[in-house]
PDB file of N, H, CA, C and O in Angstrom:
ATOM      1  N   MET A   1      23.144  11.817   7.008  1.00  0.00           N
ATOM      2  CA  MET A   1      24.864  11.908   6.129  1.00  0.00           C
ATOM      3  C   MET A   1      24.698  13.758   5.488  1.00  0.00           C
ATOM      4  O   MET A   1      23.998  14.531   4.832  1.00  0.00           O
ATOM      5  N   PHE A   2      25.872  13.625   6.250  1.00  0.00           N
ATOM      6  H   PHE A   2      26.440  12.998   6.783  1.00  0.00           H
ATOM      7  CA  PHE A   2      25.939  15.584   5.219  1.00  0.00           C
ATOM      8  C   PHE A   2      24.359  16.483   6.167  1.00  0.00           C
ATOM      9  O   PHE A   2      23.838  17.382   5.507  1.00  0.00           O
ATOM     10  N   GLY A   3      23.734  16.194   7.583  1.00  0.00           N
ATOM     11  H   GLY A   3      24.157  15.463   8.119  1.00  0.00           H
ATOM     12  CA  GLY A   3      23.066  17.503   7.791  1.00  0.00           C
ATOM     13  C   GLY A   3      21.434  17.902   6.879  1.00  0.00           C
ATOM     14  O   GLY A   3      20.547  18.744   7.017  1.00  0.00           O
ATOM     15  N   LEU A   4      21.734  16.672   5.869  1.00  0.00           N
ATOM     16  H   LEU A   4      22.455  15.988   5.757  1.00  0.00           H
ATOM     17  CA  LEU A   4      20.167  16.798   4.767  1.00  0.00           C
ATOM     18  C   LEU A   4      18.961  15.445   4.798  1.00  0.00           C
ATOM     19  O   LEU A   4      19.065  14.234   4.606  1.00  0.00           O
ATOM     20  N   GLY A   5      18.277  15.988   5.001  1.00  0.00           N
ATOM     21  H   GLY A   5      18.193  16.972   5.157  1.00  0.00           H
ATOM     22  CA  GLY A   5      17.385  14.315   5.523  1.00  0.00           C
ATOM     23  C   GLY A   5      16.829  14.254   3.973  1.00  0.00           C
ATOM     24  O   GLY A   5      17.141  14.810   2.920  1.00  0.00           O
ATOM     25  N   THR A   6      15.482  12.932   4.534  1.00  0.00           N
ATOM     26  H   THR A   6      15.229  12.480   5.389  1.00  0.00           H
ATOM     27  CA  THR A   6      14.917  12.300   3.132  1.00  0.00           C
ATOM     28  C   THR A   6      14.479  13.627   2.372  1.00  0.00           C
ATOM     29  O   THR A   6      15.293  14.532   2.192  1.00  0.00           O
ATOM     30  N   THR A   7      14.103  13.651   2.246  1.00  0.00           N
ATOM     31  H   THR A   7      13.441  12.916   2.391  1.00  0.00           H
ATOM     32  CA  THR A   7      13.216  14.478   1.355  1.00  0.00           C
ATOM     33  C   THR A   7      13.944  15.911   0.878  1.00  0.00           C
ATOM     34  O   THR A   7      13.067  16.584   0.338  1.00  0.00           O
ATOM     35  N   GLU A   8      14.833  16.409   0.878  1.00  0.00           N
ATOM     36  H   GLU A   8      15.546  15.862   1.317  1.00  0.00           H
ATOM     37  CA  GLU A   8      16.422  16.946   0.479  1.00  0.00           C
ATOM     38  C   GLU A   8      17.449  16.597  -0.393  1.00  0.00           C
ATOM     39  O   GLU A   8      18.153  17.189  -1.211  1.00  0.00           O
ATOM     40  N   LEU A   9      17.275  14.947   0.210  1.00  0.00           N
ATOM     41  H   LEU A   9      16.703  14.466   0.875  1.00  0.00           H
ATOM     42  CA  LEU A   9      18.220  13.911  -1.174  1.00  0.00           C
ATOM     43  C   LEU A   9      17.091  13.982  -1.933  1.00  0.00           C
ATOM     44  O   LEU A   9      17.151  14.853  -2.801  1.00  0.00           O
ATOM     45  N   ILE A  10      16.242  13.453  -1.899  1.00  0.00           N
ATOM     46  H   ILE A  10      16.193  12.745  -1.194  1.00  0.00           H
ATOM     47  CA  ILE A  10      15.319  13.247  -3.538  1.00  0.00           C
ATOM     48  C   ILE A  10      14.957  14.027  -4.375  1.00  0.00           C
ATOM     49  O   ILE A  10      14.374  13.914  -5.453  1.00  0.00           O
ATOM     50  N   VAL A  11      15.716  15.617  -3.260  1.00  0.00           N
ATOM     51  H   VAL A  11      16.190  15.710  -2.384  1.00  0.00           H
ATOM     52  CA  VAL A  11      14.920  16.547  -4.748  1.00  0.00           C
ATOM     53  C   VAL A  11      16.354  16.734  -5.549  1.00  0.00           C
ATOM     54  O   VAL A  11      16.364  17.014  -6.748  1.00  0.00           O
ATOM     55  N   ILE A  12      17.656  16.541  -4.719  1.00  0.00           N
ATOM     56  H   ILE A  12      17.648  16.314  -3.745  1.00  0.00           H
ATOM     57  CA  ILE A  12      18.749  16.115  -5.497  1.00  0.00           C
ATOM     58  C   ILE A  12      18.962  16.085  -6.468  1.00  0.00           C
ATOM     59  O   ILE A  12      19.107  16.982  -7.299  1.00  0.00           O
ATOM     60  N   LEU A  13      19.048  14.465  -6.560  1.00  0.00           N
ATOM     61  H   LEU A  13      18.930  13.736  -5.885  1.00  0.00           H
ATOM     62  CA  LEU A  13      18.048  13.238  -7.442  1.00  0.00           C
ATOM     63  C   LEU A  13      17.265  13.007  -8.478  1.00  0.00           C
ATOM     64  O   LEU A  13      17.209  12.159  -9.368  1.00  0.00           O
ATOM     65  N   VAL A  14      16.254  14.607  -7.948  1.00  0.00           N
ATOM     66  H   VAL A  14      16.299  15.296  -7.225  1.00  0.00           H
ATOM     67  CA  VAL A  14      15.248  14.734  -9.560  1.00  0.00           C
ATOM     68  C   VAL A  14      15.984  15.223  -9.848  1.00  0.00           C
ATOM     69  O   VAL A  14      16.535  14.277 -10.410  1.00  0.00           O
ATOM     70  N   ILE A  15      16.822  16.252 -10.053  1.00  0.00           N
ATOM     71  H   ILE A  15      16.374  17.021  -9.596  1.00  0.00           H
ATOM     72  CA  ILE A  15      17.361  18.352 -10.604  1.00  0.00           C
ATOM     73  C   ILE A  15      18.405  17.391 -11.026  1.00  0.00           C
ATOM     74  O   ILE A  15      19.219  17.594 -11.927  1.00  0.00           O
ATOM     75  N   LEU A  16      18.309  16.307 -10.282  1.00  0.00           N
ATOM     76  H   LEU A  16      17.648  16.142  -9.550  1.00  0.00           H
ATOM     77  CA  LEU A  16      20.110  15.597 -11.311  1.00  0.00           C
ATOM     78  C   LEU A  16      19.485  14.839 -12.342  1.00  0.00           C
ATOM     79  O   LEU A  16      20.105  14.679 -13.393  1.00  0.00           O
ATOM     80  N   LEU A  17      18.398  14.368 -12.205  1.00  0.00           N
ATOM     81  H   LEU A  17      17.894  14.498 -11.351  1.00  0.00           H
ATOM     82  CA  LEU A  17      18.184  13.316 -13.109  1.00  0.00           C
ATOM     83  C   LEU A  17      17.398  13.741 -14.425  1.00  0.00           C
ATOM     84  O   LEU A  17      17.160  13.055 -15.419  1.00  0.00           O
ATOM     85  N   LEU A  18      16.967  15.427 -14.083  1.00  0.00           N
ATOM     86  H   LEU A  18      17.161  15.985 -13.275  1.00  0.00           H
ATOM     87  CA  LEU A  18      16.368  16.514 -14.662  1.00  0.00           C
ATOM     88  C   LEU A  18      18.090  17.119 -16.160  1.00  0.00           C
ATOM     89  O   LEU A  18      18.399  17.136 -17.352  1.00  0.00           O
ATOM     90  N   LEU A  19      18.579  17.474 -14.713  1.00  0.00           N
ATOM     91  H   LEU A  19      18.328  17.460 -13.745  1.00  0.00           H
ATOM     92  CA  LEU A  19      19.911  18.125 -15.871  1.00  0.00           C
ATOM     93  C   LEU A  19      21.199  16.725 -16.706  1.00  0.00           C
ATOM     94  O   LEU A  19      22.207  16.635 -17.407  1.00  0.00           O
ATOM     95  N   PHE A  20      20.783  16.391 -16.399  1.00  0.00           N
ATOM     96  H   PHE A  20      19.965  16.464 -15.830  1.00  0.00           H
ATOM     97  CA  PHE A  20      22.137  15.099 -16.799  1.00  0.00           C
ATOM     98  C   PHE A  20      21.242  13.575 -16.921  1.00  0.00           C
ATOM     99  O   PHE A  20      21.819  12.490 -16.981  1.00  0.00           O
ATOM    100  N   GLY A  21      20.050  13.701 -16.940  1.00  0.00           N
ATOM    101  H   GLY A  21      19.581  14.582 -16.892  1.00  0.00           H
ATOM    102  CA  GLY A  21      18.925  12.605 -17.592  1.00  0.00           C
ATOM    103  C   GLY A  21      19.761  11.200 -16.944  1.00  0.00           C
ATOM    104  O   GLY A  21      20.935  11.443 -16.664  1.00  0.00           O
ATOM    105  N   SER A  22      19.282   9.710 -16.662  1.00  0.00           N
ATOM    106  H   SER A  22      18.328   9.513 -16.889  1.00  0.00           H
ATOM    107  CA  SER A  22      19.530   8.324 -16.347  1.00  0.00           C
ATOM    108  C   SER A  22      20.490   8.048 -16.745  1.00  0.00           C
ATOM    109  O   SER A  22      21.330   7.692 -15.919  1.00  0.00           O
ATOM    110  N   SER A  23      21.012   8.071 -18.723  1.00  0.00           N
ATOM    111  H   SER A  23      20.330   8.360 -19.394  1.00  0.00           H
ATOM    112  CA  SER A  23      22.461   7.294 -19.210  1.00  0.00           C
ATOM    113  C   SER A  23      23.664   8.003 -18.515  1.00  0.00           C
ATOM    114  O   SER A  23      24.783   7.611 -18.845  1.00  0.00           O
ATOM    115  N   ARG A  24      23.552   9.143 -17.460  1.00  0.00           N
ATOM    116  H   ARG A  24      22.643   9.461 -17.191  1.00  0.00           H
ATOM    117  CA  ARG A  24      25.134   9.526 -17.069  1.00  0.00           C
ATOM    118  C   ARG A  24      25.392   9.972 -16.035  1.00  0.00           C
ATOM    119  O   ARG A  24      26.390  10.629 -15.739  1.00  0.00           O
ATOM    120  N   LEU A  25      23.907   9.448 -14.911  1.00  0.00           N
ATOM    121  H   LEU A  25      23.096   8.915 -15.151  1.00  0.00           H
ATOM    122  CA  LEU A  25      24.519   9.498 -13.795  1.00  0.00           C
ATOM    123  C   LEU A  25      24.524   8.711 -12.879  1.00  0.00           C
ATOM    124  O   LEU A  25      24.585   9.013 -11.687  1.00  0.00           O
ATOM    125  N   PRO A  26      24.413   6.765 -13.692  1.00  0.00           N
ATOM    126  CA  PRO A  26      26.111   6.144 -13.238  1.00  0.00           C
ATOM    127  C   PRO A  26      27.628   6.833 -13.442  1.00  0.00           C
ATOM    128  O   PRO A  26      28.549   6.860 -12.625  1.00  0.00           O
ATOM    129  N   GLY A  27      27.599   7.175 -14.292  1.00  0.00           N
ATOM    130  H   GLY A  27      26.851   7.154 -14.955  1.00  0.00           H
ATOM    131  CA  GLY A  27      28.717   7.555 -15.077  1.00  0.00           C
ATOM    132  C   GLY A  27      29.663   9.132 -13.488  1.00  0.00           C
ATOM    133  O   GLY A  27      30.833   9.245 -13.123  1.00  0.00           O
ATOM    134  N   LEU A  28      28.343   9.972 -13.058  1.00  0.00           N
ATOM    135  H   LEU A  28      27.393   9.880 -13.355  1.00  0.00           H
ATOM    136  CA  LEU A  28      28.867  11.185 -12.529  1.00  0.00           C
ATOM    137  C   LEU A  28      28.794  10.264 -10.739  1.00  0.00           C
ATOM    138  O   LEU A  28      29.162  10.770  -9.679  1.00  0.00           O
ATOM    139  N   ALA A  29      28.263   8.979 -10.907  1.00  0.00           N
ATOM    140  H   ALA A  29      27.963   8.568 -11.768  1.00  0.00           H
ATOM    141  CA  ALA A  29      28.190   9.064  -9.201  1.00  0.00           C
ATOM    142  C   ALA A  29      29.613   7.528  -8.585  1.00  0.00           C
ATOM    143  O   ALA A  29      30.068   7.115  -7.518  1.00  0.00           O
ATOM    144  N   LYS A  30      29.721   7.317  -9.597  1.00  0.00           N
ATOM    145  H   LYS A  30      29.352   7.652 -10.464  1.00  0.00           H
ATOM    146  CA  LYS A  30      31.067   6.733  -9.949  1.00  0.00           C
ATOM    147  C   LYS A  30      32.089   8.308 -10.671  1.00  0.00           C
ATOM    148  O   LYS A  30      32.718   8.151 -11.717  1.00  0.00           O
ATOM    149  N   GLY A  31      32.093   8.894 -10.364  1.00  0.00           N
ATOM    150  H   GLY A  31      31.582   9.021  -9.514  1.00  0.00           H
ATOM    151  CA  GLY A  31      33.347   9.333 -10.470  1.00  0.00           C
ATOM    152  C   GLY A  31      33.500  10.764  -8.967  1.00  0.00           C
ATOM    153  O   GLY A  31      34.349  11.507  -8.473  1.00  0.00           O
ATOM    154  N   MET A  32      31.621  10.300  -8.772  1.00  0.00           N
ATOM    155  H   MET A  32      30.932   9.697  -9.173  1.00  0.00           H
ATOM    156  CA  MET A  32      32.118  11.313  -7.503  1.00  0.00           C
ATOM    157  C   MET A  32      32.545  10.703  -5.981  1.00  0.00           C
ATOM    158  O   MET A  32      32.981  11.309  -5.002  1.00  0.00           O
ATOM    159  N   GLY A  33      32.224   9.148  -6.185  1.00  0.00           N
ATOM    160  H   GLY A  33      31.870   8.656  -6.980  1.00  0.00           H
ATOM    161  CA  GLY A  33      32.483   8.207  -5.079  1.00  0.00           C
ATOM    162  C   GLY A  33      33.861   7.966  -5.886  1.00  0.00           C
ATOM    163  O   GLY A  33      34.554   7.744  -4.893  1.00  0.00           O
ATOM    164  N   GLU A  34      34.597   7.870  -6.772  1.00  0.00           N
ATOM    165  H   GLU A  34      34.034   8.050  -7.578  1.00  0.00           H
ATOM    166  CA  GLU A  34      35.965   8.088  -6.844  1.00  0.00           C
ATOM    167  C   GLU A  34      36.482   8.753  -6.214  1.00  0.00           C
ATOM    168  O   GLU A  34      37.182   8.208  -5.362  1.00  0.00           O
ATOM    169  N   SER A  35      36.462  10.279  -6.238  1.00  0.00           N
ATOM    170  H   SER A  35      35.893  10.722  -6.930  1.00  0.00           H
ATOM    171  CA  SER A  35      37.294  11.572  -6.469  1.00  0.00           C
ATOM    172  C   SER A  35      37.019  11.747  -4.103  1.00  0.00           C
ATOM    173  O   SER A  35      37.850  12.209  -3.321  1.00  0.00           O
ATOM    174  N   ILE A  36      35.694  11.206  -3.777  1.00  0.00           N
ATOM    175  H   ILE A  36      35.019  10.831  -4.412  1.00  0.00           H
ATOM    176  CA  ILE A  36      36.122  11.642  -2.847  1.00  0.00           C
ATOM    177  C   ILE A  36      36.424  10.794  -2.020  1.00  0.00           C
ATOM    178  O   ILE A  36      36.565  11.027  -0.820  1.00  0.00           O
ATOM    179  N   ARG A  37      36.696   8.618  -3.097  1.00  0.00           N
ATOM    180  H   ARG A  37      36.582   8.428  -4.072  1.00  0.00           H
ATOM    181  CA  ARG A  37      37.065   8.083  -2.246  1.00  0.00           C
ATOM    182  C   ARG A  37      39.463   8.558  -1.585  1.00  0.00           C
ATOM    183  O   ARG A  37      40.295   8.405  -0.691  1.00  0.00           O
ATOM    184  N   ASN A  38      39.174   9.247  -3.223  1.00  0.00           N
ATOM    185  H   ASN A  38      38.497   9.371  -3.949  1.00  0.00           H
ATOM    186  CA  ASN A  38      41.130   9.361  -3.461  1.00  0.00           C
ATOM    187  C   ASN A  38      40.769  10.701  -2.300  1.00  0.00           C
ATOM    188  O   ASN A  38      41.927  10.872  -1.921  1.00  0.00           O
ATOM    189  N   PHE A  39      39.853  11.858  -1.413  1.00  0.00           N
ATOM    190  H   PHE A  39      38.912  11.719  -1.721  1.00  0.00           H
ATOM    191  CA  PHE A  39      40.723  12.525  -0.632  1.00  0.00           C
ATOM    192  C   PHE A  39      40.495  12.382   0.812  1.00  0.00           C
ATOM    193  O   PHE A  39      40.661  13.124   1.780  1.00  0.00           O
ATOM    194  N   LYS A  40      39.971  10.945   0.607  1.00  0.00           N
ATOM    195  H   LYS A  40      39.836  10.343  -0.180  1.00  0.00           H
ATOM    196  CA  LYS A  40      40.127  10.692   1.279  1.00  0.00           C
ATOM    197  C   LYS A  40      40.823   9.864   2.531  1.00  0.00           C
ATOM    198  O   LYS A  40      40.854   9.755   3.757  1.00  0.00           O
ATOM    199  N   LYS A  41      41.336   9.385   1.338  1.00  0.00           N
ATOM    200  H   LYS A  41      41.311   9.474   0.342  1.00  0.00           H
ATOM    201  CA  LYS A  41      43.152   8.880   1.260  1.00  0.00           C
ATOM    202  C   LYS A  41      43.941   9.545   1.728  1.00  0.00           C
ATOM    203  O   LYS A  41      44.390   9.301   2.848  1.00  0.00           O
ATOM    204  N   ALA A  42      44.523  11.074   0.650  1.00  0.00           N
ATOM    205  H   ALA A  42      44.159  11.273  -0.259  1.00  0.00           H
ATOM    206  CA  ALA A  42      44.688  11.715   0.842  1.00  0.00           C
ATOM    207  C   ALA A  42      45.253  12.394   2.293  1.00  0.00           C
ATOM    208  O   ALA A  42      46.235  12.873   2.859  1.00  0.00           O
ATOM    209  N   VAL A  43      43.875  12.050   2.418  1.00  0.00           N
ATOM    210  H   VAL A  43      43.077  11.660   1.958  1.00  0.00           H
ATOM    211  CA  VAL A  43      43.578  13.261   4.002  1.00  0.00           C
ATOM    212  C   VAL A  43      44.099  12.117   5.221  1.00  0.00           C
ATOM    213  O   VAL A  43      44.528  12.527   6.300  1.00  0.00           O
ATOM    214  N   ASN A  44      44.031  11.063   4.992  1.00  0.00           N
ATOM    215  H   ASN A  44      43.684  10.730   4.115  1.00  0.00           H
ATOM    216  CA  ASN A  44      44.080  10.371   6.259  1.00  0.00           C
ATOM    217  C   ASN A  44      45.482   9.971   5.905  1.00  0.00           C
ATOM    218  O   ASN A  44      46.143   9.759   6.922  1.00  0.00           O
ATOM    219  N   ASP A  45      46.379   9.742   4.395  1.00  0.00           N
ATOM    220  H   ASP A  45      45.842   9.914   3.569  1.00  0.00           H
ATOM    221  CA  ASP A  45      48.057  10.023   4.603  1.00  0.00           C
ATOM    222  C   ASP A  45      48.122  10.889   5.633  1.00  0.00           C
ATOM    223  O   ASP A  45      48.149  10.676   6.845  1.00  0.00           O
ATOM    224  N   ASP A  46      48.146  12.087   4.893  1.00  0.00           N
ATOM    225  H   ASP A  46      48.124  12.261   3.908  1.00  0.00           H
ATOM    226  CA  ASP A  46      49.462  13.166   5.477  1.00  0.00           C
ATOM    227  C   ASP A  46      48.704  13.088   7.205  1.00  0.00           C
ATOM    228  O   ASP A  46      49.241  13.332   8.285  1.00  0.00           O
ATOM    229  N   LYS A  47      47.668  12.770   6.979  1.00  0.00           N
ATOM    230  H   LYS A  47      47.231  12.572   6.101  1.00  0.00           H
ATOM    231  CA  LYS A  47      47.541  12.849   8.773  1.00  0.00           C
ATOM    232  C   LYS A  47      48.694  11.567   9.733  1.00  0.00           C
ATOM    233  O   LYS A  47      49.182  11.723  10.853  1.00  0.00           O
ATOM    234  N   GLU A  48      48.850  10.286   8.732  1.00  0.00           N
ATOM    235  H   GLU A  48      48.454  10.160   7.823  1.00  0.00           H
ATOM    236  CA  GLU A  48      49.446   9.390   8.606  1.00  0.00           C
ATOM    237  C   GLU A  48      51.596   9.776   9.069  1.00  0.00           C
ATOM    238  O   GLU A  48      52.371   9.337   9.919  1.00  0.00           O
ATOM    239  N   GLU A  49      51.725  10.935   7.753  1.00  0.00           N
ATOM    240  H   GLU A  49      51.096  11.292   7.063  1.00  0.00           H
ATOM    241  CA  GLU A  49      52.592  10.690   8.152  1.00  0.00           C
ATOM    242  C   GLU A  49      53.638  13.005   9.382  1.00  0.00           C
ATOM    243  O   GLU A  49      54.600  13.653   9.793  1.00  0.00           O
ATOM    244  N   LEU A  50      52.405  12.871   9.195  1.00  0.00           N
ATOM    245  H   LEU A  50      51.623  12.344   8.861  1.00  0.00           H
ATOM    246  CA  LEU A  50      52.310  13.533  10.174  1.00  0.00           C
ATOM    247  C   LEU A  50      52.368  13.227  11.498  1.00  0.00           C
ATOM    248  O   LEU A  50      53.164  13.836  12.213  1.00  0.00           O
ATOM    249  N   GLU A  51      51.923  12.699  11.777  1.00  0.00           N
ATOM    250  H   GLU A  51      51.276  12.204  11.197  1.00  0.00           H
ATOM    251  CA  GLU A  51      51.977  10.971  13.135  1.00  0.00           C
ATOM    252  C   GLU A  51      53.241  10.764  13.347  1.00  0.00           C
ATOM    253  O   GLU A  51      53.652  11.039  14.475  1.00  0.00           O
ATOM    254  N   GLU A  52      54.380  10.134  12.159  1.00  0.00           N
ATOM    255  H   GLU A  52      54.046   9.911  11.243  1.00  0.00           H
ATOM    256  CA  GLU A  52      55.150  10.452  12.335  1.00  0.00           C
ATOM    257  C   GLU A  52      56.377  11.525  12.304  1.00  0.00           C
ATOM    258  O   GLU A  52      57.327  12.015  12.915  1.00  0.00           O
ATOM    259  N   LYS A  53      56.024  11.513  11.754  1.00  0.00           N
ATOM    260  H   LYS A  53      55.252  11.115  11.258  1.00  0.00           H
ATOM    261  CA  LYS A  53      56.837  13.309  12.295  1.00  0.00           C
ATOM    262  C   LYS A  53      57.350  13.530  13.112  1.00  0.00           C
ATOM    263  O   LYS A  53      58.565  13.557  13.305  1.00  0.00           O
ATOM    264  N   LYS A  54      56.377  13.767  13.867  1.00  0.00           N
ATOM    265  H   LYS A  54      55.389  13.745  13.710  1.00  0.00           H
ATOM    266  CA  LYS A  54      55.545  14.189  15.615  1.00  0.00           C
ATOM    267  C   LYS A  54      56.297  12.501  16.729  1.00  0.00           C
ATOM    268  O   LYS A  54      56.402  12.183  17.914  1.00  0.00           O
ATOM    269  N   ASN A  55      56.609  11.941  15.433  1.00  0.00           N
ATOM    270  H   ASN A  55      56.523  12.199  14.471  1.00  0.00           H
ATOM    271  CA  ASN A  55      57.290  10.648  16.939  1.00  0.00           C
ATOM    272  C   ASN A  55      58.768  10.524  16.866  1.00  0.00           C
ATOM    273  O   ASN A  55      59.457   9.965  17.720  1.00  0.00           O
ATOM    274  N   ALA A  56      59.416  11.364  15.248  1.00  0.00           N
ATOM    275  H   ALA A  56      58.856  11.819  14.555  1.00  0.00           H
ATOM    276  CA  ALA A  56      60.365  11.007  15.511  1.00  0.00           C
ATOM    277  C   ALA A  56      60.909  11.834  15.949  1.00  0.00           C
ATOM    278  O   ALA A  56      62.119  11.619  15.878  1.00  0.00           O
ATOM    279  N   ILE A  57      60.451  13.614  16.839  1.00  0.00           N
ATOM    280  H   ILE A  57      59.468  13.788  16.897  1.00  0.00           H
ATOM    281  CA  ILE A  57      61.103  14.263  16.796  1.00  0.00           C
ATOM    282  C   ILE A  57      60.983  14.007  18.084  1.00  0.00           C
ATOM    283  O   ILE A  57      61.680  14.609  18.901  1.00  0.00           O
TER     284      ILE A  57
END
């Protein structure tokens, strides 16, 4: 996943816990997940639109 090993992911998680606290972490994760999902949807929509235009030519 993104070229990160288990150790790196654990270090990142510990830093996030220290910075934001355990109570805010689920909300941050939810927001990041929604952002990633919206980005992927936008990329996919653009690919579909390009394919439609390419096929129309």
